[in-house]
Phi, psi and omega in degrees: 000132178270168183301314182296321177297322178297321179297312181293325178292324177292323175298319177297322177299315181294328178295320178288318178301326190285352182282353185303314185297312184289324179293321179296337176292338184267359182283149180275308190229331185293130181216163169054234186292331177295319177301315181296318180299307184295323178297313179293322180298311180291331174298311178297321180295331177280316188288324184301305178290329180295313179293323178296324179288320182285314184266335189093137183305318182294316181291324177297315178297321178296320179295321178293324181281324187259000183295332177073197185299321183299318181298317183286327175295316178297319177299320177295320178299317179296320178301314180297315182295320181293330189260316189295328182300311181291323178296319179297320179296333178281349184251333184214185185281159177300320180300314179300318182293314184292320179293323177295317180293336178293350175285352183308309180300323179294313179299319181294318178298317179294319179297315179295326180289313184284319186275327186246355183070024182283128178263116183274139179295145178305325180298325181285321174301317179296319180295322177298315181295316182292317180296320177298321177295324178296317178296318179298322178295320181298317190238007183301327181292343181260007181293135177205118182236039180270109179112152183296328182297320179293320177296321177296320178298318177295321178298319178292317178299328180297335178296332182293305179294330178293314178296319178297316179298318178298316183294312182291325176294320176299317180298320179295321178298320184282322192255343186296108178074014183227098181283350181257019180295163181301150178285112184257001179300322179298346178298327179294319177298316178299320179297318180295317179296316180298317179295318179297317180294321180294321187267349181303310181298327181279343182275340182285148353282148183289141178237358185295137174275172177300320178297318178301316183297326176296314178294321180292327174296321176298316178298315182298321183274305190272324183274334187243299190295302186296311180295328179291323174297316180297322179297324177294324176291322179298329182299346178284337185241338179255146177285154186305312180298326180291320177299313182296324179292315179296332180297340177296343176299337179304320180295316182294313180295325179299320176297319180296315179299317180297326179291314184282324188256348182226011179055035177261088183293129181287152177283171178298324179294323178293317178295316180295315179295320178297320177297323179294319177298313180298319179296320179296316181292316180296318179298319179298317182289319180294318177293326177296325179293337181264001183287158178300324180296318179295320179295323178294321179295318179295321179295320179294000000 
């Protein structure tokens, strides 16, 4: 996979991730932790046979046994990301959660710099700042931290970008320049199983209708399982800060899906902030294509 292919594949991942909001609008009864449980359950139900088919049952089992500490750390990161987002939404506003999650690229850049000695290009630092400002513009009017519950919600939401930064930095450490690195795809399966087990007691008693289960199966497979596997493959060719920065497209696409599928017309601030995010990401990639490193890769 080439760098440009990795960028487009990551864009496709964010497009799939972003359908969560509009699909949850179509549910009849499932809410909160039940939604999280069924989504993680169907994610695991999708990934187990998919990985067995792609890798072979014997190789999948070997990868789970031989993955070592890195595999389990990555699995824990996925568990936190799958679970903390829904828990944060139950404690505070959507605006608070999304603005907190927008810290992901900054945390990832700092993690790659401190842990791996990675020097980030000035253009990427600038893109992180501009994209963060765009998210703040989109949802700044909805910020509200009055009361301990909202502060707790923000603290829980903070676990998502921290776990994401840890995971992407770990992937860069394992895969950068090493095609024989450990198979880390099963970490997504471990994350889905961990999230389902954590949320099962909180999800009872179940209220989901048969129609709900169909939509939740779609979320588990198409919105969660498949794009997360693809993102792990992308981690072999894109640097950790770039993956985290591109992941902000999920917020922009989510607004678009809600507009098209749930008649939730965005405000001018949401449109302006979304345009700023897109400009930051496009500028970072275009400047990256003109960088000396990119020219050397094309020449090679």
